[in-house]
N, C-alpha and C positions, 0 to 999 in steps of 0.2 A: 504494500500500500504506500502510495507516494505521500510524503509528509513534508510540510513546509514550516520553517521556523519564523516566518514573517509575523505571524500572529499566534503565539503559543496559547493565549487564552481561548481564542476561538477553536483552535485545534483540540484543546483539552475538553472544551464543552461538547464538541462533536463526539469525542471518544466517550465522554460520560453518557451522552444520550444513547450511544450504541449499546453500552453495557446495561444501563438501567432499563432499556426497552426489553431486555431479555428476562427481567424479573417477572415472577408470576402475577404480582399485583403492581404493575408498573404505573407510576404516577409522576407528574412533573413537580419537582421541588425547587422553587426559585432560589432558596437559600443554599441548596447544594450546588446549583449551577454557579451562583455568585462566589461561593467558597472555592470551587474548582478553578474558576477563571482567575481569582485573586492569587491563588497559590502558583498557578502556571506563570503569571506575571512576576511574582516575587522571585521565583527560581530563575527566570530569564534575566531579571534585572539585578540579581544577587542582593536582594533586600530581605531582611528578616520580616516575618509576618506573625502577628498574634491574632487568632481567629476564635471568637466565641460562637459556637454552633450549638443551638439548643437541641434538646431531645427530639429525635425524629428527623434530624437533618440528613442523616446518612453520611456522617463525616468520614468514615473509613474509606468509602469509595471516593469521596470528595478530595481526600489528600493523596490516596494511592494513585489514582489515574493521572493527574497532572504530573506527579513525580515520575511515573513510569514513562509517560509520553515525552516529558522534557529530556529524559535520558536518551530516548529513541531519536529525538530531533538532533541532539548534540552528536550522537553517533552517526547520523545521516550526514551531518556537516563534515565530520571527520572523513567519512568514506568518500564524500564528494571531493574533498581537498586532495586526497591521494598523495599526501606528502608525509605520511607517518605521524600526523598530529595525534596525540593521545586522545582516546575517547573519554567518555564520562566515567567517573568513578562511581562506586555503588551509592545507593540511597539507603540510609539507615532509619528505620521506624522504631521509635522508642515508646513502649507501652508501660503502663503502671503496674501490670501484673502478668504473670505467666498464663493466666486464664485468657486474657485478651490476646496474648501471643498465639495461643492455640486456636482461638477463634479466627484470627487472621489467616493462619496456616491451613485450617481445615475448611473454611467457608469463604472468606472474602477474596483471598488471592486466587484460589482455584477458579472461582466464578469469573473474576476479572480476566484471568488468562484465557478462559474458554470463549469470552465474548469481545475482548478488546481489539483483537486483530493485530496486536503488536507482540512479537515474541519477547519474552523476558524470563529470567530465572529468579527464584527467591529462596531464601534460607531462613531458618529459625535458629537463633543462637541463644543458649542459656548458660548459666554458670555451671562449672564442672560437676558440682554436686547433684545436678539434675540428671546426670547420665550414669549408667552402669560403668564400673571400672573393671575391665577384663583382667587386669593384673591382680586386683583384689579377689576376683572370683577364682582365678587360678590358685592363688595362695590358700583360699578357703577350702578348695577341693582337696589340696594336699593335707591341710590340717584335719579335715573331716576323715581322711583316710588314715590318720594317725602317723603321718610321715614325720620322722625326726632323724635328721642326718648327722647329729653331733653338734659340738659347740667349740668355740675358740676361746680359751681362757686367757686372762691377762697374765703377763709375765712380771708385772710390777707387784711387789709384795704389799704395797699400800692399798691395792685393790681399788674399789669404786671411789673411795674418798679422794684418791688422786686423779680421778677422772679417767680410769682405764676401762672398766666394764668387761662383760663377758658376752660375746656374740652368740645368740641362740639361732641356730640354723633351722629349727623346726617352726611349725605354725600350728601348734595344737590348741591355741586359744579358742578357736571356734567350737571345740568340743566342750568348753566350759559355759557356753551360752545356754539359756533356757531352751527346752525342746521346741516350743512353739516358734521361737525365733529361728532355730535351725531349719524348721519346716519351711518358713518363709524364704530363707536364703536358698534352700533347694529349689523352690519355685522360681525365684529370680535367676538362679543359675540355669535352669532349663530354658527360661525365657531368653536368656542372653544368646542362646544358640539359634534363635529364630528371628529376633528383632533386627530390624535394619538400622534403627537409630539409637537404641538403648535409652531413649527418653522416658523418664518415669511417667509422664502424662499419658503415654500410650497404653499403660496398663489398664485392664478392666477390673482391677481390685486395688486396694490401698494397703501396701506393706507398712508395718510399724516403722517408726523412726529408727529403732534399734537395728532392725533387719536391713533397712536401706543404708544405714551408716556403715554396715559391714561390707557392702558391695559397691561403695562409691567413695570418692575423695573430693575434698574441697580445693579451691584454688590455692589456699594457704598451705596445703599439704603436698599437692602434686608437683613433682620435679620437672614435669614437661614431657611431651611425647618423644623428643629426641633422646631422652635419657632413660626411656622405659622400653623393655623388650617387647611390650605389647603396643608400643606407640603407633606402629603401622596399621593396627586394627582398632585403635582406640576410638570409641564413639564420640567423645568430646573433641578429639583432634579432627575427626571426620566432619563434625559440625562446623568447626572453625575453617576447615578447608573449603567447605561448600560456601560459607559466608564470604570467603576471600574472593570468590569469582562470581558471586551472585549479583544481579542487578539491584535486588531489594533484600536487605537483611533486617529481620525483626528481632529486637532485643528488649529486655525489660530495663526500667529506669535504673535499677540497682547495678546491673552489669555495665550500663553506659557510664554511670558514675565511677565505677572502678576503672574503666578505660580512661576517663578524664584524669583521674588521680594518678594513673600509671603513665601519663603522657602518650596515650595512644597505643599501648602495648598489646591490647586485647582485640580490638576491632580493626577491620580493614580501613584504610583511609577513604574518606567519602566526601562528596561535594555537598550533599543535602542531608539534613537530619530533621525528622518530624517527631515532635513530642506530643503524643496523645495523652489525654488527662493531665494537661500541663499544670493544672492548679496544684498538683502535688510535687512539682519539680523542685522547689526550693528545699522542702523538707527531706526528700530522698537524697538530693545531692549533698545536703549537710551531713547525712548519715554516712554516705559512701566516701566522701573525700576526707572525712575525719577518721578517728581511731576509736575502737571499742575494745576494752579488755575486761573480761569477767573471769570468775573462778573456773568456768568450764573450759577455757582455753588451756589452762595448766593441766586439767584432767585429761584433755585430748592429747597433750604432749606425753603425759605419763602412759596413756594407753598405747601410743605409738612406740614409745621406748620399750614397753613390755613385749611388743612383737619383735623386738630386735635384740635386746640384751637380757641376760639373766643376772640381774644385779639389783636385789631388793632395796639396798641402801640408796642407790642412784635414783631408782624409780620413785621410791618413797619420798626422797628429798624434794623432787619436783611436785609430786602429788600433794604434799603437805602445804604447798603454797595456796592451793585452792581454798581450804577452810580458813587460812590466815587472811586471804584477800576478802573472802566473804565477811569475815568478822569485822574488818576495818571499814568496809564499804557499806554494810547494812545500815548503820546509824545515819548515813548520809544520803539514803535514797530520797530522790526528789530535790536534793540540794545542789546548789552551785558551789564549786570549790575555788579557793583562792589560788593564786600563782605567786610563789611556789605552792605545791600541794601540801596538805596537812602532813605532819611528820610521820604519823602512823601509816598513812597510805603510801607516802614516798618510800618509807623503809621497807614496806612489804614488796613494793615493786623492785627496789634495789636488790633485796634478798632473792626475789624470783629471778631477776636478771643474772645474778651470780650463779644460781643453781642451773639455769639454762646454759650458762657458759661451761659449767662442769660437765653437763650432759653432752654438749656439743663436742667438748674435748674428748670425752669417752668414745664418741662415735668416730672421731677423726683417728683415734689411736687403734681402731680395729684394723687388723691386717687386711689390706685390700686384695691380696692374692687369694684369700679365702672367699671374700665376697664376690670376686670376679668369677670364681668357679661355680658359685651358687647365685644365679641371677635374681631369684625371688628374694633371697636374704638381702642382696644389694639394694633392691627396690624398697624394701621395708626400711632399710637404713637411710636411703635417700629421702623418703617421705618424712621420716622422723627429723632428719636434719633440716629439711625445708620448713617444717612446722616450727621448729625451734628458732630458726633464723627469722621467720616472719613475726613471731611473737616478740623476739628480742628487739627487732626494729621498731615495733609498735610501742614497746616500753620506753625505748630511747626517745621517741617522739613525744610520748606522754610526759616524761620527766622534764622535757625541755620545751614545752609548748610556749609560743609567743603571745604577745598581747592581742593579736588579731584572732585568737582562738579562745574558746570557753570550755572549761572542764566542769563536768557535773556527773551525778550518779543517777542512773535510770534503773528500770526493772523493779524488783521487789526484794524484800529482806532475804529470801532464799536464793534468788538469782540476780544479785545486783551487778550492774555493769558500769565501769568507769568510762565515760565518753569524753572525747575531745573533739569539738566541732568548730568550724569557722564561724566567726561573727557574721560574715557576709559571704555568700557563695558567688556574688557578682564577679570579683576579681578572678576566681578560679575558672568560672564559665567564660569570661572574656578571653582569657589566655587559651583555654582548652577547646572552646567551641565557637563563640561568636566571631572571633578573628580569623577562623580557619574555613568556615563553611556557611552556607545559607541555612537558616533555621526557621522551621514552621512550628508554632506552638498553638495547640488547639484544645478546647475542652467545652463542655456544656456550660460551665461556669468559670469565668476568668476573673480572679480578684483584681480590683482596680490598680493595685500597686505591684502586680506581678512583674511587669517588664522592668520596673525600677529595682525590685528585690533581687532579681536574678541577673542584673547588670547588663540588660540588652542596651546597645548603644542607640540613643534617641534619634540620631541623624540618619540611621540606616534601618529603622524599624517602623513598620506600619501596623495599624490595628484595624480590626473589622469585626462587626457583630452581624451575623446573618440571620439571627432570630431562630424561630422554630416553625415548622409547617402546621403545628397543632392550633386549633381554635380555642385558645385558653379563655378568651373573653366570654364565650358562650358555654364552654364545657367545664369551667372551673370557677370557684369562688374562694377568695382569700378572706378569712374571718380573723380579726384581731380582737381578742376579748379585753377591751380597754377598761372595762369596769372592775377587772380583777385587781387586787393589791399588787404593788411592786413585788417581783419575785424575791427580793431581799427582805421583805417585811413579814411579820407574824400574820398568820391567817391566810397566807397565799396558798399553802398546800391544800388546805381543806376546800378553799374556793375552786382550785384547779380540779380536784377530784369530783366535785359536784358538776362542774362544767363538762368534764370529760364523760361522765356517766350519762348525762343528758344527750350529748351528741351521739354517743354510741347507740343509745336506744333509738334515736331518730334515724341513724344510718342502718339499723338492723345488724349491728356488728360491723363487719367489713372495715375494720379500723386498724391502722398502723400507728400506734402511739409511741412517739420518740421522746427520749429523755436525755438530758445532758449529764446525768450521773446514775450509777447503779442504785444509790440510796433512794433517789426520787422515783425511779422505776419501781422498786420494791414497795415503797409506801403507797404509790398509786395503784399498783396491782391489787394489793390487799384491800384497800379502801373501795375501789371500784367493783371488785368482785362482790363485796358485801352489799353495795348499793344496787347492783344489778339483781342480785338474788332477792333483795327486799322488794323490788318492783316487779318481780316475776319474770325477769328477762333471763333467757337460757343461753346467752352468748358465752361460749367458752373463751377464757382469757389465757392465751399462751404468754410466757415471758421468755426472755433470752436465756434464762437459767435452765429451761426445760429440756432443750435438745441442742445438738450441734446446728450451726447456722443453716446448712443446706436442708437438713431434715425439718427444721423449724419452718422455713419458708414453704417447703412442700406441704407440711401439715396445715399451715394457715391457708395456702392456696386451695387446698382440697376441701376446706370447710368454710364456705362463703359467709356464714353468719358468725364467724369467730373474730377474735381480736388478737393482735400481737403487740406486746409491750417490749420495747428494745431500747438500747443505748446507742452511742455515737457510731458504733460499728455498722449500724444499719442505715446511717444517713446517706450512704452511697453504695453502689454495687448491688442493689436489691431491685429486681425487675418483676413486678407482679401485675401484669396487664389484666384488663377485664373487670367485671363487677364484683370480684372478690374483694377489691379495695376501692372504696369510695370516700374514705376519710383518712387524712394524715394529720396528726396533731403533733405539735412541738412545744415542749413545756416552757422553754425560755430561749432567748437569743443565745446561740452557742459561742459566746466569747471564749477565747483560749484562757487557760488557767493563769491568773495573775502571778502565781509563784513558779510557773514553768521556768526552769533555770536558764535555758538557752534564750527563750524569748525575753526574759527579764533583762538579760545582758544586752540584747538588741534594743530593748526599750531605753535602757540607760544611755546607749550610744546615740539614739535619736532625740532624746529629751522630750520636749513638749509635743513634738510631732508624732510620737510613737503610737498614741491611741488611734489616730487617723491612718497611720501608715501600716501598722501591724494588726491591731485588734479589730478594727471595723472591717477591713477587707477580708480577714479570715472568718469573722462571724458572718458576713454577708455571703461568702462562698459556701460555708457549711449550711446556712439557712436555705440557700437556693438548692443545694444538693438534696437536702431533706425534703423540701417541697417538691422536688423533681421526681420523688417516688410515686406521686399520685397519677399523673397522666403519662402513660407510656406508649399509647397508640392514638390514632386519630379519633377513635370512638370512646375513649375513656372519659369519664366525667366524675366530678367530686369536689370535695371541700378540703382546703388546707386551713387548719385552725392553729393560730399561734397564741399561747396563753401568757404572753408577756406584753404588758401595756406599753412598754418602752418603744415597741414597734410603731406606735401611733403618737408618741409624745416626745421622744428624745430628739435632740437637735441633729443627730446623725441618722434619723429614721429613713430619710429618702435614699441614703446610700444603701440601706438594706432593702427597701421596697423596690428600687430600680433593679436590683439583682434578681428579684423573684420573677417567675413567669407572669405575663401581663393579664392576670385574672381580674374579674370584677372584685371590688372590695366592699366589706361591710364591717361594722362594729357591733351589730345586733345579732345576738344568738338566735333569735326567732327566725331571722332570714336564713341562717345557716341550717337550722333544723328543717325549715320548709324545703330548702333545696335538697337536702338529703332524703326527706320523706318522698319527694317527687321522684327521685331516682329509684326508690324502692318500688314505686307504683308503675 
């Protein structure tokens, strides 16, 4: 097919029309067309673009098609030049989750390939721990067979204390695992012989974390395909090889962050990057370009050493750092830490670093002539050495973090983690992304401060809001219960419960009630159940504590007159179309915690502007995400009820309202009840 680069926007729109015409329920979506044209123009002009595309836009096709056609146009120009001019480099699509990666791989990209008329290749690339490790499987098979080929003892009389160690050439550790875990490992081993990708997502069952950890390795442990006897057959290496030559590579945000942090060591060089669900970009990048150290990392090192050496003193010395670190971190959970770190924490890290050094020395002193003759033992040694090196490097960074970073403790008392994150991700993104390639950022909800927070250069960045194809004005109603007390005042909880019960009865169940805390959810569930029972209503009330998330959504969807009470984890990523859901309630404006250690440091940096720059945009984004659970298709109808009077009275209220779908608005409960009763009838 002849393609012209004179007007890339028109070419992309024609390609979009060709693909969407093949849909079973094809319909014209002006917002999708506008988004496609804008992305094609941005790529051609090498300008960054931020696109807000509401639910129902069809944004996956809207960004994939112009990216693919722009690459085809550049390749056509190269071929026409005939002078050896390099063609286009790959396009990288960055999703917020592995689930969305799999959707693109199994649904969107195959459909586009079948109907676009432009040949292209794509690849899905995930972190190493998502793939089977054939080397680990081979070692496990030998261990299960009871293979023990002897050991190499230290010649130093001071033994492990001097960092010598004893090399264990056997792998019998698998025989020490619980029987149910060994059964799962056997199933995974059998699957390794037939799978083409080794990708865990292709399994039709869910192995336990313990079993999967025995047949996989993380990036912090793997020494790399070139140093592994199974490197030529490695599933993770094969995925990287496919990504290196693909026209489109799909990764998750965490892996992309690791690539930025490693200065491009993971992904192929690329001309264009597309960030889907870009509203989470700042937080994920903070996590990945920073450092995280918890007790579990020392436990993993000890486990790796146990597979290599028979030296209880050495292994125990490393293992003992885990409870020590837990003890000093647990009291600081949720707190920001000073620089330099508190003495107890710094001492624990220093002691851990010294013991890692001794373990590393013990591995270096093992006779290489023996490990060379026993490749599996050599691989176990390499993995242990790599794990030690990465953890030691992270400790060095943590002990010497600069003023542009913040240290804090996350997690819980049993699993605390010491985090070191950048105050701003903008400089990192500017150096690693914005200055190197064209970036497209898109989401159904884009915080007003996103471009500034991630450091997009104002002079080369455009913004666009293409809206949504849904008729929110006629199909939805936004109800703000302005007569309720301020959520921070006494009497608010009781008034909320009364309001919620009345709306549930009007809706006939069919309610997703969202809360900003577990405590608020539990109190509301108990109170509302009693109120419904008193009024003779039989609507079942599920709570987030009842079942795992997928099972909970399924149970709610299959019982149209039930209710589901949940917390912030259900504000996004929940898709329940149809009349099972006609009422979404939100207890209060979801402002971020005032004591969040990283955000509090950023607030201090911004001063008086912090509330408008950090808190209001985050709250408006989360509120819009929560409200977006209601209308998922063109025929969905219902009410979004917000039980926070500040939505109608605060001086920042319009920042919040403008972020919400453009529904009719009311402050009268009777109107909301009538709307809901009409839907039932």
